[in-house]
C-alpha positions as CSV (number, residue, x, y, z in Angstrom):
1,M,98.1,114.7,122.2
2,L,96.5,111.3,122.1
3,K,94.6,110.6,118.3
4,K,92.8,107.5,118.1
5,I,93.5,105.8,114.8
6,F,90.9,103.1,115.1
7,L,89.7,100.6,117.5
8,F,87.7,97.5,116.3
9,L,86.5,94.2,117.8
10,L,87.0,91.0,115.3
11,F,84.9,88.3,116.3
12,I,85.6,85.2,114.4
13,N,83.5,81.9,114.1
14,I,85.5,78.9,114.8
15,S,85.1,75.5,113.5
16,G,83.3,73.7,116.4
17,S,81.0,75.1,118.9
18,T,83.2,77.8,120.4
19,L,83.5,81.5,119.6
20,F,87.0,83.1,119.0
21,A,86.5,86.7,120.4
22,L,89.9,88.5,119.6
23,E,90.0,92.1,120.4
24,I,92.5,94.4,118.6
25,S,93.0,98.1,119.4
26,L,95.2,100.0,117.5
27,Q,96.1,103.4,118.7
28,G,98.7,106.5,117.9
29,A,100.2,109.4,119.9
30,K,102.9,111.6,120.3
31,E,105.4,112.3,123.3
32,K,107.8,115.0,123.0
33,Y,106.9,115.8,119.2
34,Q,107.6,112.1,118.5
35,A,104.9,109.9,117.1
36,Y,104.4,106.5,118.4
37,S,101.8,103.7,118.4
38,T,100.4,100.9,120.7
39,L,98.9,97.7,119.6
40,H,96.7,95.7,122.1
41,L,95.9,92.1,121.5
42,K,93.3,90.6,124.0
43,D,91.5,87.3,124.0
44,K,89.3,85.2,126.7
45,D,91.8,82.5,126.8
46,K,95.8,82.7,127.5
47,F,97.8,82.8,124.0
48,L,101.4,82.8,123.2
49,C,103.3,85.8,121.6
50,Q,107.1,85.9,120.8
51,E,109.7,88.4,119.5
52,I,111.6,87.0,116.6
53,K,114.9,88.9,116.5
54,D,118.0,89.1,113.7
55,D,121.4,88.7,114.7
56,F,121.8,92.2,115.7
57,D,119.2,91.7,118.5
58,I,116.5,93.8,116.5
59,T,113.0,92.7,116.5
60,V,112.1,92.0,113.0
61,K,108.5,90.5,113.7
62,I,106.2,89.4,116.4
63,V,104.3,86.0,116.1
64,C,101.1,85.4,118.2
65,A,99.6,82.0,118.0
66,F,95.8,80.7,118.6
67,S,94.9,77.1,119.0
68,K,91.6,78.0,117.2
69,S,91.3,78.5,113.1
70,P,88.9,81.2,111.9
71,L,86.7,80.5,109.2
72,K,86.5,84.3,107.9
73,E,89.4,86.0,106.3
74,F,91.3,88.5,108.4
75,K,92.4,91.1,105.7
76,K,95.8,92.4,106.1
77,T,95.7,95.7,108.5
78,Q,98.6,98.4,109.1
79,N,99.5,101.9,110.1
80,S,102.7,103.8,109.9
81,F,104.2,101.5,112.5
82,F,102.9,97.8,112.2
83,E,101.8,95.6,109.4
84,I,99.6,92.8,110.8
85,N,99.0,89.7,108.8
86,T,97.6,86.2,109.4
87,E,98.6,82.6,108.5
88,I,97.0,79.4,109.3
89,K,99.2,76.3,109.6
90,K,98.3,72.9,110.9
91,K,94.9,74.3,112.4
92,T,96.9,76.8,114.2
93,F,96.0,80.8,113.8
94,F,99.0,82.9,113.7
95,L,99.0,86.8,113.8
96,I,102.1,88.0,112.4
97,I,103.2,91.8,113.2
98,K,106.1,93.5,111.1
99,P,107.3,96.6,112.0
100,F,108.3,99.8,109.8
101,E,110.3,101.3,112.5
102,K,111.1,99.9,116.0
103,M,108.9,97.7,118.3
104,K,108.7,96.0,121.7
105,L,106.4,93.4,123.1
106,Y,105.1,93.5,126.5
107,P,102.7,90.9,128.5
108,M,100.0,93.1,130.3
109,I,99.2,90.4,133.4
110,F,98.4,93.3,136.0
111,D,95.1,95.2,136.2
112,L,96.4,98.4,138.0
113,T,92.5,99.1,139.1
114,K,92.4,96.0,141.1
115,E,96.2,95.0,142.2
116,D,98.6,97.2,144.0
117,T,101.7,95.0,143.7
118,V,103.6,94.7,140.2
119,F,106.7,92.9,139.0
120,T,108.5,92.6,136.0
121,P,106.8,89.4,134.5
122,N,108.6,86.7,132.5
123,V,105.7,84.8,130.8
124,E,105.0,83.3,127.5
125,L,101.1,83.2,127.8
126,S,98.9,85.9,128.6
127,R,95.4,87.0,127.8
128,H,96.5,90.3,127.2
129,W,99.8,91.5,125.1
130,M,100.9,95.2,124.1
131,I,103.1,95.8,121.4
132,V,104.7,99.6,121.5
133,G,105.8,100.7,118.0
134,Y,108.1,103.9,118.0
135,K,110.9,105.5,115.9
136,D,114.2,106.4,117.9
137,E,113.2,106.3,121.9
138,M,110.8,104.0,123.6
139,P,108.1,106.7,125.1
140,Y,107.6,106.6,129.1
141,I,109.2,103.1,129.5
142,K,112.7,102.9,130.5
143,S,114.9,99.9,129.9
144,H,118.0,99.1,132.3
145,P,120.5,96.1,131.7
146,K,119.4,93.1,133.8
147,S,122.1,91.3,135.8
148,D,121.6,87.1,136.0
149,V,122.4,87.5,139.7
150,S,119.6,90.1,140.1
151,I,116.4,89.7,142.2
152,N,113.3,90.7,140.9
153,F,111.5,92.4,143.8
154,P,107.8,93.2,143.7
155,F,106.9,97.0,143.8
156,T,103.8,98.0,145.6
157,L,101.8,101.1,145.2
158,N,100.1,101.4,148.6
159,Q,101.4,104.7,150.2
160,D,101.4,103.4,153.6
161,K,101.9,99.8,155.1
162,F,102.3,101.0,158.9
163,P,99.3,100.8,161.4
164,Y,97.2,104.0,161.1
165,I,94.8,105.3,163.7
166,G,93.6,108.9,161.9
167,S,92.1,111.8,163.9
168,L,90.8,111.6,167.7
169,D,88.1,113.8,169.0
170,V,88.7,115.3,172.9
171,K,87.6,111.9,174.3
172,G,90.2,110.1,172.0
173,N,87.8,108.1,170.1
174,P,88.1,108.1,166.4
175,V,86.7,110.6,164.2
176,Y,85.1,109.3,161.3
177,V,85.0,112.0,158.3
178,K,83.1,111.0,155.1
179,R,85.3,111.4,152.1
180,V,84.0,113.8,149.6
181,G,85.8,112.1,146.8
182,D,83.3,113.7,144.2
183,V,84.5,117.1,144.9
184,T,87.9,116.5,143.8
185,E,86.9,114.2,141.0
186,Y,85.0,116.8,139.5
187,I,87.6,119.5,139.5
188,K,89.6,117.0,137.3
189,I,86.5,116.4,135.1
190,K,86.5,120.1,134.4
191,K,90.2,120.3,133.7
192,L,90.1,117.3,131.4
193,Y,87.0,118.8,129.4
194,E,89.3,122.2,129.4
195,D,92.0,120.0,128.0
196,E,90.1,118.4,125.4
197,K,90.6,115.0,126.8
198,Y,86.7,114.0,126.1
199,D,87.1,110.3,126.2
200,F,89.0,110.4,129.7
201,C,86.8,112.8,131.0
202,L,83.6,110.6,130.0
203,E,85.1,107.6,131.6
204,L,85.7,109.9,135.0
205,I,82.0,111.1,135.1
206,N,80.8,107.3,134.4
207,E,82.9,106.5,137.1
208,I,81.9,109.2,139.8
209,L,78.2,108.4,139.0
210,R,78.7,104.9,139.6
211,T,80.6,105.6,142.8
212,Y,78.5,108.4,144.0
213,P,75.1,108.0,142.7
214,N,73.5,110.6,144.9
215,S,76.6,113.3,144.6
216,L,75.7,116.9,145.2
217,F,77.2,117.6,141.6
218,K,75.0,115.1,140.0
219,A,73.7,118.0,137.7
220,E,77.1,119.2,136.9
221,L,78.2,115.6,136.1
222,L,75.2,115.0,133.7
223,F,76.0,118.8,132.3
224,Y,79.5,117.5,131.5
225,K,78.4,114.5,130.3
226,I,76.1,115.9,127.8
227,R,78.8,118.7,126.5
228,V,81.3,115.6,126.1
229,H,78.9,113.5,124.1
230,S,78.3,116.5,122.1
231,K,82.1,117.1,121.4
232,L,82.3,113.4,120.6
233,K,79.4,113.9,118.0
234,E,77.5,111.1,120.1
235,S,74.2,112.6,119.4
236,E,71.9,109.6,120.6
237,E,73.9,110.0,123.8
238,V,73.3,113.5,124.0
239,I,69.5,113.1,123.6
240,K,69.3,110.4,126.3
241,V,71.2,112.2,128.7
242,A,69.9,115.6,128.1
243,R,66.2,114.2,128.5
244,T,67.3,113.1,132.0
245,Y,69.3,116.5,132.8
246,L,66.0,118.5,132.0
247,K,63.5,116.5,133.7
248,N,65.4,116.6,136.8
249,Y,67.3,120.0,136.9
250,S,64.8,122.1,134.8
251,S,65.8,125.2,136.8
252,D,69.8,124.9,136.6
253,E,71.9,127.4,135.2
254,N,72.9,125.6,132.2
255,V,69.6,124.7,131.1
256,A,70.2,127.1,128.1
257,E,73.2,125.2,126.9
258,V,71.7,121.9,127.4
259,L,68.7,123.1,125.3
260,S,71.0,124.1,122.6
261,L,73.0,120.9,122.4
262,I,70.0,118.5,122.7
263,A,68.4,120.6,119.8
264,K,71.3,120.1,117.8
265,A,71.7,116.6,118.4
266,Y,67.9,115.9,117.3
267,F,69.0,117.7,114.2
268,K,72.1,115.6,113.6
269,S,70.0,112.6,114.2
270,G,67.4,113.6,111.8
271,M,64.6,114.4,113.9
272,T,63.9,118.2,113.0
273,S,60.6,118.6,114.6
274,D,62.1,117.5,117.9
275,A,65.0,119.9,117.3
276,D,62.4,122.6,116.4
277,Y,60.6,122.0,119.7
278,F,64.0,122.6,121.8
279,F,65.0,125.4,119.6
280,D,61.7,127.2,120.4
281,R,62.2,126.6,124.0
282,L,65.7,128.1,124.1
283,F,64.6,131.1,121.8
284,S,61.5,131.7,124.0
285,E,62.7,130.9,127.5
286,H,66.5,132.0,127.5
287,A,66.7,135.3,125.1
288,D,69.3,136.7,127.5
289,S,71.5,133.7,127.3
290,P,74.8,133.5,125.1
291,Y,73.5,130.1,124.1
292,L,70.8,131.8,122.3
293,Y,73.0,132.7,119.8
294,W,74.9,129.3,119.7
295,G,71.3,127.9,119.0
296,Y,71.1,130.4,116.1
297,I,74.2,128.8,114.8
298,Y,72.8,125.3,115.2
299,K,69.5,126.5,113.7
300,G,71.4,127.7,110.9
301,E,73.0,124.3,110.2
302,M,69.9,122.5,110.3
303,L,68.3,124.9,107.8
304,E,71.3,124.6,105.5
305,A,70.9,120.7,105.6
306,S,67.2,121.0,104.7
307,G,68.1,123.2,101.5
308,S,67.2,126.5,103.2
309,S,70.4,128.4,102.2
310,S,69.2,131.9,102.6
311,K,67.1,131.5,105.6
312,A,70.3,129.8,107.1
313,R,72.2,132.8,106.1
314,D,69.7,135.2,107.9
315,I,69.9,133.5,111.2
316,Y,73.9,133.2,111.1
317,K,74.0,137.2,110.3
318,R,71.6,137.6,113.3
319,A,74.0,135.8,115.6
320,I,76.8,137.8,114.3
321,N,75.3,141.2,114.8
322,K,73.8,140.6,118.2
323,T,76.6,138.4,120.1
324,D,79.1,140.2,122.2
325,D,80.9,137.1,122.5
326,I,84.0,137.0,119.9
327,N,84.0,132.8,119.5
328,I,80.1,133.0,118.7
329,A,80.9,135.7,116.1
330,V,83.7,134.1,114.6
331,E,81.8,130.7,114.3
332,A,78.9,132.5,112.7
333,A,81.2,134.5,110.3
334,Y,82.6,131.0,109.1
335,K,79.3,129.6,108.7
336,L,78.4,132.6,106.6
337,A,81.6,132.2,104.4
338,K,80.9,128.4,103.6
339,N,77.2,129.2,103.0
340,Y,78.4,132.2,100.6
341,M,80.9,130.0,99.0
342,L,78.4,127.2,98.5
343,D,76.3,129.7,96.8
344,S,79.2,130.7,94.3
345,N,79.3,134.3,95.9
346,I,82.8,134.4,96.2
347,K,83.3,138.2,97.0
348,E,81.0,137.6,100.1
349,A,82.7,134.6,101.3
350,A,86.0,136.4,101.2
351,K,84.6,139.2,103.2
352,Y,83.6,137.0,106.5
353,T,86.8,135.1,105.9
354,K,88.7,138.5,106.3
355,K,86.5,139.4,109.2
356,I,87.9,135.8,111.1
357,I,91.2,136.6,109.9
358,D,91.1,140.3,111.4
359,V,90.1,139.1,115.1
360,K,90.8,135.4,115.6
361,P,93.2,134.2,113.0
362,D,93.8,131.1,115.1
363,Y,90.3,129.8,114.6
364,F,91.3,128.3,111.4
365,S,94.4,126.4,113.0
366,K,91.8,124.8,115.5
367,K,89.7,123.7,112.9
368,M,92.3,123.0,110.7
369,Y,91.1,120.4,108.0
370,K,87.8,121.9,107.6
371,S,89.3,125.4,107.4
372,M,91.6,123.8,104.3
373,D,88.4,122.6,102.5
374,L,87.3,126.4,102.4
375,M,90.9,127.4,101.7
376,Y,91.1,125.2,98.5
377,D,87.4,126.3,97.5
378,F,88.8,129.8,97.2
379,V,92.0,128.8,95.3
380,D,89.7,126.6,92.9
381,N,87.7,129.8,92.4
382,E,90.9,131.7,91.5
383,D,90.5,133.8,94.8
384,F,94.4,133.4,95.7
385,I,94.5,136.4,98.1
386,S,91.7,134.6,100.4
387,G,93.2,131.1,100.2
388,A,96.4,132.3,101.1
389,S,95.1,134.4,104.0
390,I,93.8,131.2,105.5
391,A,96.7,129.4,104.9
392,Q,98.9,132.1,106.5
393,A,96.7,131.9,109.6
394,I,97.0,128.4,109.9
395,F,100.8,128.4,109.3
396,D,101.2,131.3,111.9
397,N,99.4,128.8,114.6
398,I,100.8,125.5,114.1
399,N,104.5,124.4,114.6
400,S,106.7,122.3,112.2
401,N,105.6,118.8,113.6
402,Y,102.3,119.1,111.4
403,D,102.7,117.2,108.0
404,E,101.0,120.2,106.3
405,Y,103.6,122.8,107.7
406,E,105.7,122.9,104.8
407,E,103.2,122.5,102.0
408,L,101.1,125.4,103.6
409,S,104.3,127.8,103.6
410,K,104.8,126.8,99.8
411,D,100.9,127.5,99.2
412,I,101.2,131.0,100.5
413,G,104.0,132.1,98.4
414,I,102.7,130.1,95.3
415,W,99.1,131.5,95.6
416,L,100.2,135.0,96.4
417,S,102.2,134.9,93.1
418,K,99.2,134.2,91.1
419,S,97.5,137.2,92.6
420,E,98.4,141.2,92.2
421,N,100.2,140.8,95.8
422,K,103.4,140.1,93.9
423,K,105.5,141.7,96.7
424,E,104.1,139.7,99.5
425,A,104.3,136.6,97.4
426,L,108.2,137.3,97.2
427,V,108.4,137.7,100.8
428,A,106.3,134.4,101.4
429,L,108.5,132.5,98.9
430,N,111.8,133.6,100.6
431,I,110.5,132.5,103.9
432,Y,109.9,128.9,102.5
433,L,113.6,128.7,100.9
434,D,114.7,130.0,104.2
435,K,113.0,127.6,106.7
436,F,113.1,124.4,104.2
437,Y,116.7,124.3,102.8
438,D,116.3,121.3,100.5
439,G,112.7,121.1,100.8
440,R,109.9,118.8,99.0
441,F,108.8,121.8,97.1
442,E,112.0,123.8,96.8
443,E,111.8,123.6,92.8
444,Q,108.2,124.7,92.5
445,V,109.1,127.6,94.9
446,Q,112.1,128.8,93.3
447,I,110.3,128.6,89.8
448,A,107.4,130.9,91.2
449,K,110.2,133.2,92.9
450,D,111.8,133.4,89.3
451,S,108.5,134.0,87.6
452,L,108.2,137.1,90.2
453,F,111.3,138.6,89.3
454,F,110.2,141.0,86.5
455,D,107.1,141.7,88.3
456,V,108.7,142.8,91.6
457,S,112.1,144.3,90.6
458,D,110.7,146.0,87.1
459,A,106.8,146.6,86.8
460,N,107.6,147.3,83.2
461,F,107.3,143.6,82.5
462,T,103.5,143.2,83.1
463,T,103.1,146.5,81.5
464,K,105.2,145.3,78.5
465,L,103.1,142.2,78.4
466,S,99.6,143.8,78.4
467,N,100.7,146.4,75.8
468,Y,102.1,143.7,73.5
469,N,98.7,141.8,73.9
470,K,96.5,145.1,73.1
471,L,98.9,146.0,70.2
472,M,98.5,142.4,69.0
473,D,94.7,143.0,68.9
474,E,94.3,146.5,67.7
475,Y,96.7,146.0,64.6
476,S,96.6,142.4,63.6
477,G,98.1,142.1,60.3
478,D,100.0,145.3,60.6
479,S,103.9,146.0,61.1
480,I,103.0,147.3,64.5
481,G,101.3,143.9,65.5
482,D,104.0,141.9,64.2
483,K,106.7,143.6,66.3
484,A,104.3,143.0,69.3
485,I,104.5,139.1,68.4
486,Y,108.0,139.0,68.0
487,E,108.7,141.2,71.2
488,K,106.3,139.3,73.3
489,A,107.8,135.9,72.2
490,K,111.4,137.4,73.2
491,L,110.1,138.5,76.5
492,L,108.6,135.0,77.3
493,I,111.9,133.5,76.5
494,E,113.8,136.0,78.7
495,N,111.4,135.4,81.7
496,K,111.9,131.3,81.3
497,K,108.1,130.9,80.1
498,F,109.4,128.6,77.2
499,R,105.7,126.8,76.8
500,D,104.0,130.1,76.2
501,A,106.6,130.9,73.8
502,I,106.7,127.9,71.9
503,E,102.7,128.3,71.6
504,M,103.2,131.3,69.6
505,K,104.9,129.3,66.9
506,K,102.4,129.6,64.2
507,E,102.2,133.5,65.0
508,L,105.9,133.8,64.7
509,L,106.2,131.8,61.3
510,G,103.7,134.2,59.8
511,L,106.1,137.0,60.2
512,D,108.3,138.3,57.4
513,P,111.4,136.3,57.4
514,E,113.6,139.1,55.8
515,E,112.5,141.3,58.7
516,Y,112.8,139.0,61.4
517,N,115.6,136.7,60.3
518,D,116.0,134.8,63.5
519,I,112.6,133.5,64.0
520,A,113.9,130.1,63.4
521,Q,116.4,130.6,66.5
522,V,113.7,132.2,68.6
523,I,111.5,129.0,68.4
524,T,114.5,126.8,68.6
525,D,115.1,128.6,72.1
526,A,111.6,128.1,73.1
527,A,111.8,124.5,72.2
528,I,115.0,123.9,74.0
529,G,113.9,125.8,77.1
530,T,110.4,123.5,77.0
531,M,112.3,120.3,76.6
532,K,114.8,121.2,79.5
533,Q,111.8,122.0,81.7
534,A,110.0,118.7,80.6
535,L,113.4,116.9,81.4
536,R,113.7,118.3,84.9
537,T,110.1,117.2,85.7
538,K,110.4,114.0,84.0
539,E,107.6,114.8,81.5
540,C,109.0,112.4,79.0
541,G,105.8,112.6,76.5
542,S,106.6,116.3,76.0
543,V,110.3,115.5,75.7
544,L,109.5,112.9,72.8
545,V,107.0,115.2,71.1
546,I,109.6,117.8,71.0
547,S,112.5,115.9,70.1
548,S,110.1,114.6,66.9
549,Q,109.3,118.2,65.8
550,Y,112.3,120.2,66.2
551,S,116.0,119.5,65.3
552,I,117.4,120.3,68.8
553,E,120.9,119.5,70.3
554,L,121.3,119.7,73.9
555,S,124.6,119.6,75.9
556,D,126.0,116.3,77.1
557,E,124.2,116.9,80.7
558,W,121.0,116.3,79.4
559,D,121.8,112.8,77.5
560,D,120.7,110.8,80.4
561,G,117.2,112.2,80.6
562,I,116.6,112.1,77.0
563,Y,117.8,108.4,76.6
564,E,115.6,107.6,79.7
565,C,112.7,109.4,78.0
566,A,113.3,107.8,74.9
567,M,113.5,104.1,76.4
568,K,110.5,104.8,78.2
569,G,108.4,105.8,75.3
570,A,110.0,102.9,72.9
571,D,111.6,105.6,70.9
572,F,114.6,103.6,70.0
573,V,116.1,105.8,67.1
574,L,116.4,108.7,69.7
575,A,117.7,106.3,72.3
576,K,120.4,104.9,70.0
577,K,121.3,108.3,68.8
578,M,122.0,109.3,72.6
579,A,124.0,106.2,72.8
580,D,126.2,106.6,69.7
581,K,126.9,110.1,70.7
582,N,128.5,108.6,73.8
583,L,130.1,105.5,72.7
584,K,133.7,106.9,72.2
585,S,133.6,108.9,75.6
586,K,137.1,109.3,77.1
587,D,135.5,108.6,80.5
588,L,135.7,104.9,81.0
589,E,133.0,104.8,83.1
590,Q,130.8,106.9,80.9
591,R,131.8,104.6,77.8
592,K,130.8,101.4,79.8
593,K,127.3,102.9,80.8
594,W,126.6,104.1,77.1
595,L,128.0,100.7,75.6
596,Y,125.4,98.7,78.1
597,R,122.5,101.0,76.7
598,Y,123.8,100.6,73.3
599,I,123.3,96.7,73.7
600,K,119.9,97.0,75.5
601,I,118.6,99.2,72.4
602,D,120.1,96.5,69.8
603,F,118.6,93.8,71.8
604,A,115.0,95.3,71.9
605,T,115.1,96.0,68.3
606,G,116.5,92.5,67.3
607,N,119.9,93.8,66.0
608,Y,121.6,90.8,67.4
609,S,124.9,91.0,65.5
610,N,125.4,94.5,66.9
611,V,124.5,93.1,70.4
612,I,127.0,90.2,70.1
613,E,129.8,92.5,69.0
614,A,129.1,95.2,71.7
615,S,128.9,92.8,74.4
616,K,132.3,91.2,73.8
617,E,133.8,94.6,74.1
618,L,131.8,95.5,77.2
619,I,133.0,92.2,78.8
620,T,136.6,93.0,78.3
621,L,135.9,96.2,80.0
622,I,134.3,94.8,83.0
623,Q,135.7,91.1,83.3
624,N,137.7,92.0,86.4
625,D,134.9,93.9,88.1
626,D,132.5,91.3,89.7
627,N,130.5,94.2,91.3
628,S,130.0,96.0,87.8
629,P,126.3,97.2,87.6
630,Y,126.6,95.8,83.9
631,I,127.1,92.6,84.9
632,D,123.9,90.8,83.6
633,I,125.5,91.6,80.0
634,Y,126.5,87.7,80.2
635,R,122.5,87.1,80.3
636,Y,121.9,89.4,77.4
637,L,124.4,87.6,75.4
638,F,122.9,84.0,76.1
639,D,119.4,85.4,75.2
640,T,120.7,86.6,72.0
641,Y,122.2,83.1,71.1
642,E,119.2,81.5,71.9
643,R,117.3,84.0,69.8
644,L,119.7,83.4,66.8
645,E,119.3,79.4,67.6
646,N,123.1,79.2,67.9
647,S,123.5,76.4,70.2
648,D,127.2,76.3,70.5
649,K,127.3,79.8,71.8
650,M,124.7,79.1,74.0
651,V,126.7,76.5,75.6
652,E,129.8,79.0,76.0
653,A,127.5,82.0,77.4
654,I,126.0,79.6,80.0
655,A,129.3,78.5,81.4
656,D,130.1,82.2,81.7
657,I,126.7,82.9,83.5
658,Q,127.1,80.0,85.6
659,K,130.6,81.5,86.5
660,V,129.2,84.8,87.6
661,Y,125.9,84.2,89.1
662,K,126.4,80.5,90.4
663,D,123.2,78.6,90.8
664,D,120.7,81.7,90.5
665,Y,116.9,80.7,90.3
666,V,117.2,83.5,87.8
667,D,118.9,81.2,85.0
668,I,116.9,78.5,85.6
669,D,115.0,78.7,82.4
670,R,118.4,79.4,80.5
671,Y,119.6,75.9,81.9
672,V,116.6,74.5,80.7
673,S,117.4,75.8,77.4
674,V,120.7,74.3,77.3
675,M,119.3,71.0,78.3
676,T,117.1,71.0,75.6
677,V,120.3,71.8,73.1
678,G,121.8,68.7,74.8
679,S,119.1,66.7,74.1
680,E,118.7,67.6,70.4
681,K,122.5,66.7,69.9
682,K,122.0,63.5,71.8
683,D,124.7,65.0,74.1
684,S,123.9,63.1,77.5
685,N,126.6,64.7,79.3
686,L,125.0,68.2,78.4
687,V,121.8,67.0,79.3
688,I,123.0,65.5,82.8
689,E,125.4,68.8,83.6
690,Y,122.5,71.2,83.3
691,G,119.4,69.0,84.0
692,E,121.4,68.0,87.4
693,K,121.9,72.0,88.2
694,V,118.0,72.6,87.2
695,L,117.3,70.0,89.8
696,K,119.4,71.7,92.5
697,I,118.2,75.2,91.7
698,Q,114.2,73.6,92.2
699,N,115.2,71.8,95.6
700,L,116.8,74.7,97.0
701,S,113.8,77.0,96.2
702,D,111.1,74.4,96.9
703,S,109.6,75.2,93.7
704,Y,109.2,72.7,90.6
705,P,108.1,74.7,87.3
706,H,110.1,72.4,85.1
707,S,109.3,68.9,86.6
708,P,108.5,66.3,85.2
709,F,110.2,67.4,82.2
710,I,113.7,67.6,83.6
711,E,113.3,64.3,85.5
712,F,112.1,62.4,82.2
713,T,114.9,64.0,80.1
714,L,117.5,63.2,82.9
715,Y,116.5,59.6,83.2
716,Q,116.8,58.9,79.4
717,A,120.3,60.7,79.6
718,Y,121.5,58.4,82.4
719,L,120.1,55.5,80.4
720,D,122.0,56.4,77.5
721,K,125.2,56.3,79.5
722,D,124.1,53.1,81.4
723,E,123.9,55.0,84.8
724,N,121.1,52.9,85.7
725,N,121.1,53.7,89.4
726,D,121.2,57.6,88.6
727,A,118.2,56.8,86.5
728,L,116.4,55.1,89.3
729,D,117.4,57.9,91.6
730,V,116.0,60.9,89.4
731,I,112.7,59.0,88.3
732,K,112.0,58.0,91.9
733,S,112.5,61.6,93.0
734,L,109.1,62.3,91.2
735,D,107.5,60.6,93.8
736,N,107.3,63.5,96.1
737,I,106.1,66.1,93.3
738,K,102.4,66.5,92.3
739,L,101.9,65.2,88.6
740,S,99.0,64.8,86.3
741,N,97.6,61.2,85.9
742,A,99.1,60.7,82.6
743,D,102.5,62.1,83.9
744,R,102.3,59.8,87.2
745,A,101.6,56.7,85.0
746,R,104.6,57.2,82.8
747,Q,107.0,57.8,86.0
748,K,105.6,54.5,87.3
749,Y,106.4,52.6,84.0
750,L,109.7,54.2,83.8
751,L,110.4,53.1,87.5
752,G,109.3,49.8,86.7
753,S,111.4,49.6,83.5
754,I,114.6,50.4,85.5
755,L,114.0,48.5,88.6
756,E,113.3,45.5,86.0
757,K,116.8,46.2,84.6
758,L,118.3,46.1,87.8
759,W,116.5,42.9,88.6
760,R,114.6,43.9,91.2
761,D,111.4,42.3,89.5
762,D,108.9,42.3,92.6
763,E,109.4,46.1,93.1
764,A,109.2,46.6,89.0
765,Q,105.6,44.4,89.2
766,E,104.3,46.9,91.8
767,A,105.4,50.0,89.9
768,Y,103.7,48.7,86.7
769,K,100.7,48.2,88.8
770,Q,101.0,51.7,90.3
771,A,101.5,53.1,86.6
772,I,97.9,51.3,85.3
773,D,96.3,52.5,88.7
774,A,97.5,56.1,87.7
775,D,95.7,56.2,84.5
776,K,94.5,53.2,83.3
777,D,93.8,54.5,79.8
778,S,97.2,55.8,78.8
779,A,99.6,54.6,76.5
780,W,101.9,54.1,79.8
781,A,99.4,52.0,81.5
782,E,99.3,50.0,78.3
783,L,103.0,49.4,78.3
784,A,103.0,48.4,81.9
785,R,100.1,45.9,81.1
786,G,102.6,44.6,78.5
787,A,105.5,44.7,80.8
788,K,103.5,42.5,83.7
789,G,102.4,40.2,80.9
790,I,98.8,41.2,81.2
């Protein structure tokens, strides 16, 4: 089943007078239930495409290069197999294709419609390249290992290369029989149309009409062309071809259908008066044709579009009541169901939906996505039975390869569980659990199934609940009403409806505490249940609200969830409570985890003395484990010392960070902080040690966020230690970094100063000149003038 995802032509203006016409075709399909995608790249000029592979011979990207650079931006494009980006370097335009699965590049150098000999090409340039994206196995194409000594023989498609005479008459002369290719091709067209391969069908029709312009089947060919354009929703083409057909073949047996289709096409194009003309012809001239009733349906669509909903309803009913064709009746019933739904008449919409399900349930699967809109409309209007019926009809007629398959199975059970059909709901929910072990919706389905337990196995649950509500209304403020409140809350808790139970808190607290002495426990049980459910579904807002309103102690298994919610909601008191509870755990791994979390809480709340003390303990526990998930504790410790402005401890901590992380870019700001400490302490060795690390990290990453501060500071440190050559090197390194005018003037002045110190006067004078040229009004330029004696 071929499904076209999208096809677009991209015409990009290039600097100059030429036009860059790059055609990109992206399609998706399935072969043996496995999805795949093809990406075609075409240009009028040959261009280069290459596969880039990793060490495991896996293609990680494909790069295509074009000699012309576009003026307009090409936006990022992707589907489930490819991501297409662009890049321009040195006036070369690159397309970069990265895979989400697997992919293979093929040059398309043969035109099989014109050439009968092919061979395995080994080219770098082509006007047409194809990239195939796939998951496990390449569809259709088989690859075989190549030998270095093998010969690449061409393959010829001609069936017969030998001399051939053909038929002879009784005198031995050749008999010439005109080829009737249009007959066989016409049969192919009918088959393609029946198989719903409309694009291929249209292509073949056009080819036959070009090859056999006077074909005996021209009427039939035009008829199928009209049908195909109609299926493809190409109304203008339907009108164009249908007018030609009706002009030349007015007595053809297919005129009624063509009249219905051209009327529909005019309506879809907004030309209702023209549509009415052809509808009138259909209704008056072909009253005995089955396409009269299709005309009723198309006419009804036009009436609905114009706002005449009730008139459309009448004409749909006329179609459904008069036709003997089940397909027409079902289509009319669907139109009526949609019509009534839009009119908010849910009961009538359900009536016609049931008619379809009774006689042709697979209708909904054939129009699955439109049918699902109707399905959700029923659910939104709380007609869960009708919604579930459509879902069941679709589910029964599709296979598990559809993305919607599992969700439909879930919806059937859950929607029925909200209706009175509780037993059917239980069956449907069990089908889901049997079919989809560990499925995406298992938890939702299980919860729905649990909620049905008393409904199905004990009919008294619904009766009890109904009776409790009735008693609460009739005996409000009376002892009977109070008892109903208490029992209802207990019943809700027993059935895990904790949120409903906790909503009764105000009513429960109004009960006599001497008669109902466990009210506090009932409320607590409801709160605990609600909190556990919120933790399971990660509804952290609910967790924090319940925690703040109730004194609840859950078992240890819930501590992780409570901590995560507390940190997410910045409830550090609750988070620390969870951490404190687990700090003395006998399980060493648990103790490490909670000690780390304890440190994060104290760091976030500014309890730095606690951070330092706990960090030392955690470091002791993990110091022999290079792969510990808590290794960044060294960074927390450094950052703590920095916030406390404890420069000596910062120096100690940075040494540990360096030992653990080596020269990691993440720590560059920390190295700069230590360098600053060295500057403040006049410790040139410290400045040089960490300044050189910062320079190394910047050079490796080709990123210079701390320049020229680092270079200027290092320069001074080298001067302080009389390491003039190092000072020269570091100040010269700024030549390749973009600086502001003032910083460039400073750099060039300092360069001149050190060159002068090294007795390289000519170079020094040139540097001073450059300092003046960089920013003539700066203080550094003034110093440079003084140095030059100006």
